[in-house]
C-alpha positions in Angstrom: 15.7 -14.8 -66.2 18.2 -13.2 -63.9 17.2 -9.7 -65.2 13.6 -10.4 -64.5 14.4 -11.6 -61.0 16.5 -8.5 -60.4 13.6 -6.3 -61.5 11.2 -8.2 -59.2 13.6 -7.7 -56.3 14.1 -4.1 -57.0 10.3 -3.6 -57.5 9.7 -5.4 -54.1 12.3 -3.1 -52.5 10.6 0.0 -53.9 7.2 -1.3 -52.7 8.6 -2.1 -49.3 10.2 1.4 -49.1 6.8 2.9 -50.1 5.0 0.9 -47.4 7.6 1.9 -44.8 7.4 5.6 -45.8 3.6 5.5 -45.5 3.7 3.7 -42.1 6.3 6.1 -40.7 4.2 9.1 -41.8 1.1 8.1 -39.8 0.1 10.7 -37.2 -0.5 9.0 -33.9 -2.2 10.0 -30.7 -1.5 8.5 -27.2 -3.7 5.7 -26.1 -5.5 7.8 -23.5 -7.0 9.9 -26.4 -9.6 7.4 -27.3 -13.3 7.5 -28.3 -15.7 8.4 -25.4 -13.0 10.2 -23.4 -13.6 13.2 -21.1 -11.5 16.3 -21.2 -11.0 18.6 -18.2 -13.2 21.6 -18.4 -12.0 25.2 -18.0 -8.3 24.6 -18.2 -5.8 24.7 -21.1 -5.8 21.3 -22.8 -2.6 19.7 -24.0 -3.0 17.4 -27.0 0.1 15.6 -28.3 1.3 12.7 -30.3 3.9 11.6 -32.9 4.5 12.0 -36.6 7.4 12.3 -39.0 10.0 14.9 -37.9 9.0 18.3 -39.3 5.5 17.1 -40.3 2.8 19.7 -39.8 -0.1 18.5 -37.6 -3.4 20.3 -37.2 -5.8 19.7 -34.3 -9.4 20.7 -34.3 -11.9 20.6 -31.4 -15.0 22.5 -30.4 -14.4 25.3 -32.9 -10.7 25.6 -32.2 -7.8 24.8 -34.5 -4.2 24.6 -33.5 -1.2 23.5 -35.5 2.4 22.4 -34.7 5.3 20.7 -36.4 6.8 17.5 -35.1 10.3 17.9 -33.6 13.4 16.0 -34.5 12.2 13.0 -32.4 8.8 13.0 -34.1 6.8 14.4 -31.2 4.3 17.2 -31.6 2.0 19.0 -29.2 -0.5 21.8 -29.1 -2.4 23.4 -26.3 -6.1 24.2 -26.8 -7.9 27.0 -25.0 -10.2 26.1 -22.1 -13.6 24.6 -23.0 -16.7 24.7 -20.8 -18.4 21.5 -19.7 -20.5 19.9 -22.4 -20.4 17.8 -25.5 -20.4 15.5 -27.4 -17.4 16.7 -29.5 -15.2 15.2 -32.1 -11.4 15.6 -31.9 -9.8 15.7 -35.4 -6.1 15.4 -36.0 -4.7 16.0 -39.6 -1.2 15.3 -40.8 -0.3 13.2 -43.8 -3.2 11.0 -42.5 -6.3 11.9 -40.5 -7.5 10.7 -37.1 -10.8 11.2 -35.4 -11.9 10.6 -31.8 -15.7 10.8 -31.3 -18.2 11.1 -28.5 -15.9 13.3 -26.4 -17.3 15.1 -23.4 -15.8 18.0 -21.4 -16.2 17.9 -17.6 -14.2 16.8 -14.5 -11.3 14.3 -14.9 -9.7 12.4 -12.0 -6.8 10.0 -12.0 -7.5 7.0 -9.7 -4.6 4.9 -8.6 -3.3 2.6 -5.9 -3.3 -1.1 -5.1 -6.0 -3.8 -4.6 -8.6 -1.7 -2.8 -8.5 0.8 -5.7 -8.5 -2.0 -8.2 -11.4 -3.8 -6.5 -14.3 -3.7 -8.9 -18.0 -2.9 -8.5 -18.6 -6.7 -9.0 -17.1 -7.2 -5.5 -19.0 -4.7 -3.4 -21.9 -5.0 -1.1 -25.3 -4.7 -2.9 -23.5 -5.2 -6.2 -26.5 -6.3 -8.1 -28.5 -3.2 -7.2 -25.5 -1.0 -7.8 -24.8 -2.4 -11.2 -28.5 -2.3 -12.3 -28.6 1.4 -11.4 -25.3 2.4 -13.0 -26.9 4.1 -16.1 -24.8 7.3 -16.2 -23.9 8.0 -19.9 -22.0 11.2 -18.8 -19.7 9.3 -16.5 -16.9 7.8 -18.5 -14.6 5.0 -17.3 -11.1 4.6 -18.5 -8.9 1.6 -17.6 -5.1 1.8 -18.2 -3.6 -1.5 -19.2 -1.3 -3.0 -16.6 2.4 -2.8 -17.6 5.7 -2.6 -15.9 8.7 -1.0 -17.5 12.4 -0.4 -16.8 12.2 3.2 -18.2 9.5 5.8 -18.4 7.2 5.2 -21.3 5.6 7.7 -23.6 2.5 5.8 -24.3 0.1 3.2 -22.8 -2.9 1.2 -23.8 -6.2 2.7 -22.4 -9.9 2.2 -23.1 -12.7 4.6 -22.4 -16.3 3.4 -22.0 -19.6 5.2 -21.1 -20.9 4.1 -17.6 -23.7 1.5 -18.1 -24.8 -1.6 -16.2 -22.8 -3.6 -18.7 -19.5 -1.7 -18.2 -19.4 -0.7 -14.6 -19.1 -4.1 -13.0 -15.4 -4.5 -14.0 -14.4 -1.0 -13.1 -12.8 0.3 -9.9 -15.6 0.6 -7.2 -13.9 3.3 -5.2 -13.4 5.4 -8.4 -16.9 4.8 -9.6 -18.6 5.8 -6.3 -16.4 8.9 -6.1 -17.2 9.9 -9.6 -20.9 9.2 -9.2 -21.2 11.5 -6.2 -19.3 14.3 -8.1 -21.6 13.9 -11.1 -24.8 14.0 -9.0 -23.7 17.2 -7.2 -21.9 19.0 -10.0 -24.2 18.0 -12.9 -21.3 17.8 -15.4 -19.6 14.9 -17.2 -17.0 13.0 -15.1 -14.0 11.1 -16.5 -12.3 8.5 -14.2 -8.9 7.1 -15.2 -8.2 3.9 -13.3 -4.4 3.1 -13.2 -4.0 0.6 -10.4 -2.4 -2.8 -9.6 -3.2 -5.2 -6.7 -0.7 -5.6 -3.9 1.8 -3.0 -5.0 3.8 -0.6 -2.8 4.0 3.2 -3.1 7.6 3.1 -4.3 6.5 1.2 -7.5 4.4 4.3 -8.4 7.1 6.9 -8.0 10.0 7.6 -10.4 13.4 6.3 -9.6 14.8 9.8 -10.1 12.4 11.3 -7.5 13.3 8.6 -4.9 17.0 8.9 -5.5 16.8 12.6 -4.7 15.5 11.9 -1.1 18.4 10.8 1.2 16.1 8.7 3.4 14.9 6.7 0.4 18.3 6.1 -1.2 19.1 2.9 0.8 15.9 1.3 -0.5 16.8 2.3 -4.1 20.4 1.1 -3.6 19.1 -2.3 -2.3 16.9 -2.5 -5.4 19.8 -1.9 -7.7 21.8 -4.5 -5.9 19.0 -7.0 -6.3 19.1 -6.3 -10.0 22.9 -6.9 -10.1 22.5 -10.2 -8.2 19.5 -11.5 -10.0 19.9 -15.1 -11.3 17.0 -15.9 -13.8 17.7 -19.6 -13.8 17.7 -19.9 -10.0 14.6 -17.8 -9.8 12.8 -20.0 -12.4 13.8 -23.1 -10.5 12.3 -21.7 -7.2 9.2 -20.6 -9.1 8.6 -24.0 -10.6 9.1 -25.7 -7.3 6.6 -23.4 -5.6 4.1 -23.8 -8.4 4.3 -27.6 -8.2 3.6 -27.5 -4.5 0.8 -24.9 -4.8 -2.1 -27.3 -5.4 -1.2 -29.2 -2.2 -0.9 -26.0 -0.3 -4.4 -25.0 -1.4 -6.0 -28.3 -0.4 -4.2 -28.2 2.9 -5.4 -24.7 3.6 -9.0 -25.6 2.7 -8.9 -28.7 4.9 -7.7 -26.5 7.8 -10.4 -23.8 7.1 -7.7 -21.2 6.2 -7.6 -18.9 3.2 -6.0 -20.5 0.2 -2.5 -19.2 -0.7 -2.2 -17.2 -3.9 -0.7 -18.7 -7.0 3.1 -18.4 -6.9 4.5 -15.7 -9.2 8.0 -15.6 -10.8 9.9 -13.0 -8.7 11.9 -11.0 -11.3 13.0 -7.6 -9.9 13.5 -6.4 -13.5 9.8 -6.7 -14.3 8.1 -7.0 -10.9 5.2 -4.6 -10.2 6.6 -4.3 -6.7 10.0 -2.9 -7.8 10.6 0.8 -7.4 9.4 2.9 -10.3 8.2 0.0 -12.5 4.5 1.0 -12.4 5.3 4.7 -12.6 7.2 4.0 -15.8 4.5 1.9 -17.4 1.2 3.4 -16.1 1.7 6.9 -14.8 4.4 8.6 -16.9 2.6 7.9 -20.2 -0.5 9.8 -19.0 1.2 13.1 -18.4 0.3 15.9 -19.2 -3.3 14.8 -19.9 -5.3 17.5 -18.2 -6.8 16.6 -14.9 -8.7 18.1 -12.0 -6.9 15.9 -9.5 -6.0 12.4 -8.3 -7.4 9.9 -5.7 -5.3 7.3 -4.1 -6.1 4.1 -2.2 -2.9 2.3 -1.2 -0.8 1.6 1.8 -1.5 -2.0 2.8 1.6 -3.1 1.0 3.7 -0.7 3.0 2.6 -1.8 6.5 5.7 -3.7 7.3 6.8 -2.4 10.7 10.3 -1.5 9.6 9.1 0.3 6.4 5.9 2.0 7.7 7.6 5.0 9.2 8.9 6.0 5.8 5.4 5.9 4.2 4.6 9.6 4.6 7.9 10.6 3.0 7.3 8.2 0.2 3.8 9.4 -0.4 4.8 13.1 -0.4 7.7 12.3 -2.8 5.2 10.6 -5.1 2.7 13.4 -5.0 5.4 16.0 -5.8 6.7 13.7 -8.6 3.3 13.5 -10.3 2.6 17.2 -9.9 5.9 18.1 -11.5 5.1 15.7 -14.4 1.7 17.3 -15.0 2.9 20.9 -14.6 -0.6 21.9 -13.5 0.5 23.3 -10.1 -0.5 21.7 -6.9 -3.5 19.8 -8.2 -5.8 18.1 -5.5 -4.5 14.8 -4.3 -6.9 12.9 -2.1 -6.3 9.5 -0.5 -8.0 6.9 1.7 -6.6 6.4 5.2 -6.3 2.7 5.8 -9.4 1.0 7.1 -9.7 -1.1 10.2 -8.4 -4.7 9.8 -7.3 -7.7 11.8 -8.5 -8.7 15.3 -10.3 -6.0 17.3 -8.2 -3.8 19.7 -7.7 -5.2 23.2 -4.9 -3.1 24.6 -4.7 0.7 25.2 -2.5 0.9 22.2 -1.3 -1.7 19.7 1.5 -0.6 17.4 2.1 -2.4 14.2 2.4 -1.0 10.6 -1.2 -0.1 10.2 -1.6 2.7 12.8 1.9 4.0 11.8 0.8 4.2 8.1 -2.4 5.9 9.2 -0.4 8.5 11.1 1.9 9.1 8.1 -1.2 9.7 6.0 -2.6 12.1 8.6 0.7 14.0 8.7 0.7 14.3 4.9 -2.3 16.6 5.1 0.3 19.3 5.8 1.2 19.2 2.1 -0.7 21.7 0.0 -4.0 20.7 -1.5 -4.1 17.2 -0.1 -7.2 15.5 1.5 -8.0 12.3 3.3 -11.0 10.0 3.8 -11.0 8.3 7.2 -12.4 4.7 7.0 -11.6 3.0 10.4 -15.3 2.3 10.9 -16.1 0.5 7.6 -13.3 -2.1 7.3 -13.6 -5.8 8.0 -11.8 -7.8 10.6 -11.0 -10.7 8.3 -10.9 -9.1 4.9 -8.3 -6.7 3.8 -10.7 -5.8 0.9 -13.8 -4.4 2.7 -16.9 -4.5 0.5 -18.3 -1.1 1.5 -16.7 1.0 -1.2 -19.8 3.2 -1.5 -18.8 5.2 1.7 -15.2 5.2 0.7 -16.0 6.9 -2.6 -18.5 9.2 -1.0 -16.0 10.4 1.6 -13.4 11.1 -1.0 -16.0 13.0 -2.9 -17.0 15.0 0.2 -13.5 16.3 0.5 -13.4 17.2 -3.2 -16.7 18.9 -3.1 -15.8 20.9 0.0 -12.3 21.9 -0.8 -11.9 21.7 -4.6 -15.4 22.8 -5.7 -16.4 25.0 -2.7 -19.6 23.3 -1.9 -21.2 23.6 1.5 -20.5 20.1 2.8 -18.3 18.7 5.6 -15.0 17.6 4.2 -14.1 14.9 6.7 -14.4 13.7 10.3 -12.7 15.4 13.3 -8.9 15.8 13.0 -6.9 16.5 16.1 -5.7 20.2 16.2 -4.0 20.6 19.5 -3.8 19.5 23.1 -3.5 21.2 26.5 -3.1 20.0 30.0 -5.7 20.9 32.7 -4.8 19.5 36.1 -4.8 15.7 35.8 -6.5 15.7 32.4 -5.5 16.4 28.8 -7.9 18.4 26.6 -8.0 17.7 22.9 -9.2 20.3 20.3 -10.3 19.3 16.8 -10.7 20.7 13.3 -13.6 19.6 11.0 -16.2 19.6 13.8 -19.1 19.1 11.3 -21.7 20.5 13.6 -20.2 19.1 16.8 -18.6 16.0 18.3 -20.6 12.9 19.0 -20.6 9.1 19.4 -23.1 7.0 17.5 -26.0 6.0 19.7 -24.7 8.4 22.4 -22.5 5.6 23.7 -19.6 6.5 26.1 -16.4 7.4 24.3 -14.0 4.5 23.6 -10.6 4.1 22.2 -8.7 6.7 24.2 -5.5 5.9 26.1 -3.5 8.1 28.4 0.2 7.9 29.5 1.9 8.7 32.8 5.3 10.2 33.2 7.0 6.8 32.6 5.3 6.6 29.1 3.0 3.7 30.2 -0.4 3.9 28.6 -3.6 2.8 30.2 -7.2 3.0 29.1 -8.6 6.5 29.7 -11.9 8.0 30.6 -12.9 10.4 27.8 -15.8 12.8 27.7 -17.1 15.2 25.1 -17.1 18.7 26.5 -18.3 21.2 24.0 -16.0 21.0 21.0 -13.3 19.2 22.9 -12.6 15.8 24.4 -11.3 15.7 27.9 -9.2 12.6 28.7 -8.1 11.4 32.1 -7.5 8.4 34.4 -7.9 8.6 38.2 -4.7 6.7 38.7 -2.6 9.2 36.7 -2.0 12.5 38.3 0.5 13.8 35.8 -0.6 12.7 32.3 1.9 13.2 29.4 0.2 12.0 26.2 -3.0 10.7 24.7 -3.5 8.2 21.9 -6.8 7.5 20.1 -7.7 4.4 18.0 -4.1 3.3 17.9 -4.5 -0.2 16.6 -4.9 -2.1 13.4 -8.6 -2.6 14.2 -9.3 0.2 16.7 -12.4 0.5 19.0 -12.7 4.3 18.6 -16.2 5.7 18.2 -15.7 9.5 18.0 -17.6 11.1 15.1 -18.8 14.5 14.1 -22.5 15.2 13.6 -22.0 14.8 9.8 -21.5 11.1 10.6 -17.8 11.0 9.7 -15.3 9.3 12.0 -12.3 11.0 13.7 -8.9 10.0 12.5 -6.6 8.1 14.8 -4.0 10.2 16.4 -1.4 10.5 19.1 -0.1 13.6 20.9 3.4 12.1 21.5 6.2 11.4 19.1 7.9 8.7 21.2 9.9 6.0 19.5 8.3 2.6 19.7 11.2 1.1 21.6 10.7 3.8 24.3 7.1 2.9 25.1 6.5 -0.1 27.3 3.9 -2.6 26.0 1.5 -4.4 28.3 0.4 -7.8 26.9 -3.1 -9.2 27.4 -2.0 -11.9 29.9 1.2 -10.6 31.5 4.7 -9.4 30.9 6.8 -12.1 29.0 8.4 -14.7 31.2 12.1 -14.9 30.4 13.3 -18.3 29.3 15.1 -20.0 32.2 18.8 -20.3 32.1 18.9 -24.2 32.3 16.3 -24.4 29.6 18.4 -22.1 27.3 21.4 -24.3 27.8 19.5 -27.5 27.1 17.8 -26.0 24.0 21.0 -25.0 22.4 22.7 -28.2 23.3 19.9 -30.3 21.8 20.1 -28.2 18.6 23.9 -28.9 18.5 24.6 -25.3 17.7 27.9 -24.6 15.9 29.8 -21.5 15.1 28.6 -21.4 11.5 24.9 -21.5 12.5 22.4 -18.6 12.4 20.1 -19.0 15.4 16.7 -17.3 15.2 14.8 -17.0 18.5 11.1 -16.2 17.8 9.6 -14.2 20.6 13.0 -13.3 21.9 12.0 -11.5 25.1 15.1 -10.2 26.9 17.3 -11.9 24.3 19.0 -14.5 26.5 18.8 -17.4 23.9 20.3 -15.2 21.2 23.0 -13.9 23.5 23.9 -17.4 24.7 24.1 -18.7 21.1 26.5 -15.9 20.3 28.5 -15.9 23.5 28.8 -19.7 24.3 28.8 -21.1 20.7 30.1 -18.3 18.5 27.0 -18.5 16.3 25.2 -15.6 14.7 22.0 -14.7 16.7 18.8 -13.0 15.6 16.0 -12.2 18.0 12.5 -11.3 16.8 9.7 -9.8 19.0 6.7 -7.7 18.4 7.3 -5.8 21.6 9.7 -2.8 21.0 10.4 -2.7 24.8 11.6 -6.3 24.7 13.8 -5.6 21.7 15.3 -2.5 23.3 16.1 -4.5 26.5 17.6 -7.4 24.5 19.9 -5.1 22.5 21.1 -3.6 25.8 21.7 -7.0 27.2 23.7 -8.1 24.1 25.8 -4.9 24.4 26.5 -5.6 28.1 27.4 -9.3 27.2 29.9 -8.0 24.6 28.1 -9.8 21.6 26.2 -6.9 20.0 28.4 -7.4 16.9 27.2 -11.0 16.6 23.5 -10.4 17.3 20.6 -8.4 15.9 17.1 -7.8 17.3 14.1 -7.0 15.1 10.7 -5.5 16.0 8.3 -7.6 14.0 5.5 -10.1 14.1 7.0 -13.6 14.0 4.5 -14.6 11.4 5.7 -11.9 9.1 9.4 -12.4 9.6 11.8 -13.8 6.9 13.4 -17.0 8.3 15.4 -18.0 5.3 18.7 -17.2 6.9 18.1 -19.4 9.9 19.8 -22.7 10.4 18.4 -23.1 13.9 15.1 -21.8 15.2 14.2 -21.7 18.9 10.6 -21.3 20.1 9.6 -20.8 23.7 6.1 -19.7 23.1 2.4 -20.5 23.8 1.1 -23.9 22.7 -1.0 -22.8 19.8 1.9 -20.9 18.1 3.9 -24.0 16.9 1.0 -25.4 14.9 0.3 -22.0 13.3 4.0 -21.5 12.5 4.6 -25.0 11.1 3.8 -24.2 7.4 6.0 -21.1 7.5 8.9 -23.1 9.1 8.7 -25.9 6.5 8.3 -23.4 3.7 11.2 -21.1 4.6 13.8 -23.2 6.4 16.5 -25.1 4.5 16.6 -28.9 4.7 18.6 -29.9 7.7 17.7 -26.8 9.7 16.8 -27.6 13.4 13.8 -26.4 15.4 13.8 -26.6 19.2 10.8 -25.8 21.3 9.3 -26.3 24.7 5.9 -27.2 23.0 5.1 -30.4 21.2 2.2 -29.1 19.1 3.4 -29.6 15.5 0.4 -31.6 14.4 1.4 -34.9 12.8 5.0 -33.8 12.5 6.6 -35.7 15.3 9.8 -34.5 17.0 13.1 -36.3 16.2 14.1 -36.1 19.8 12.8 -35.2 23.2 14.5 -34.5 26.5 13.3 -33.4 29.9 11.9 -32.3 32.0 14.5 -29.6 32.3 13.5 -27.1 35.0 9.9 -28.4 34.6 10.1 -28.1 30.8 10.1 -30.8 28.1 12.3 -29.8 25.1 11.8 -31.2 21.6 13.9 -31.2 18.4 12.6 -31.3 14.8 14.9 -31.4 11.7 13.5 -30.0 8.5 13.4 -32.8 5.9 14.5 -32.4 2.3 10.9 -33.1 1.1 9.5 -30.2 3.1 10.6 -27.6 0.6 
């Protein structure tokens, strides 16, 4: 009995060993080599995969045969000679086993990446029913890369190729599809589109850690990320997530009742796997695709990098990413085209309005100095209240126009007017442009809008602008010595300059002044500093102590923050969207000798992180308190105090009220434990 059992065990081991040997011997191709794929025409074609070390692998395609042996790590690769556009073909790979990939075409291949506006599908666009019904293009092939984050660069990814039909196009990237459709119509060859995108993700997630570490300006961000990994507490993060998830249904109902957008479902914030962490998407969704032969790449991203403090680095990050990808593909400086951010938020009211959006647009404009890059301007087709505008048809077409003009040499206008140079003529500034497209114009021959001009003190006012030949002449009768011009400098600008090809001019500025050096004029008037008696009463009512961190929202000249630091020994943080205010507050803190205990941040108070605060002071307009209330309750710790000159917190009644103090009533709220 024991002998029979031993034989059975040995037999099982032999069988297991045989199965293992067979499995390990399977030749394998990367996921991007799937049925229905498109290969890039007229370039050398890398084909690679895995097999047993030393195993001979033979690849056959379109009458060509190439062989290679797998290296010691089991990887093999061959390079096929260029193939002209056409098909269908069958790709055959023979090792100890055989593989086939059928219905292959050869044409133009573009990698399409970015965040939510690239990920937005044809199902979400304007006229979607008509677009989907008409999407019968069997020679356009749609490839979707599976979403995956990774700590290290991966060698493979999951990908599916499908012919473009009314039944497949609805779930595919709209920007990519409309881009590819225009190329296919004009070039008359197959087009392959590889969508590798993820909603709400920053540019640093799509760039290798090694590339970012090599740039001195980006190292602090990388170091902060590494520190967050070292400090990450999974149990505490899980607890915060469960708490937020439990409160989410109530938050949704409250938002609906107030007519506001519903908050997104809370996600577990794990920096080790987060798609927002540096390099995580590059590792899982870009690195595995190289060196699959491409013509170029299109990119729609930037919204996630519009934080005021980070926006000025966007151009450097974008150029680092482009260089990173080009190095990986080893195809030289392949075309890299991107969408400049569209118009969004409330329409422009001031001569210029600086937040992260115009800064990121400028960074994109400056990136055109990099070889073989291109940009589609979209400041005329966004939506005030939707960060995901539904007109993706024009977005895709404008990207295609740059590709057709610059990559394929077609006689089309690449883009709208781009500022080339400026010159001063008397009391006017004359702007010259590239990409005239038959001449400059406004739609409907309306007067030019969106131009601002600055005097010698760097104060901008609305300008009179006129098209004179191929230039725009900008002036203001009250400014005798103009120094700079800005155009469409706002999140949602009012600019209306086009070329005769119907393409909008890019926003621009002729100055390079730091934001804190340029005075801001608010719609009503300059801020009114909080009066000294009111400051004293507010801090006394909050019972500020040395261990407190006092946040003043809308800090103006900084006097509340300075008083908290100087009179109470507390840590003070001032936040104001006006760079001139912040500059003044920093100088006041220095003069008061408390610059080491204070910090001042240029930011929108609604976007600020308040979690450090134990005391928050508000000396703002009446509507602000009610709008801020959910944020205060969400971010402040229980027991934190809020002091304001305004009572409007809805049904949240103040714990205490004093006054009037210098014609002001002052109220105190304490954050309850249940609020979080």
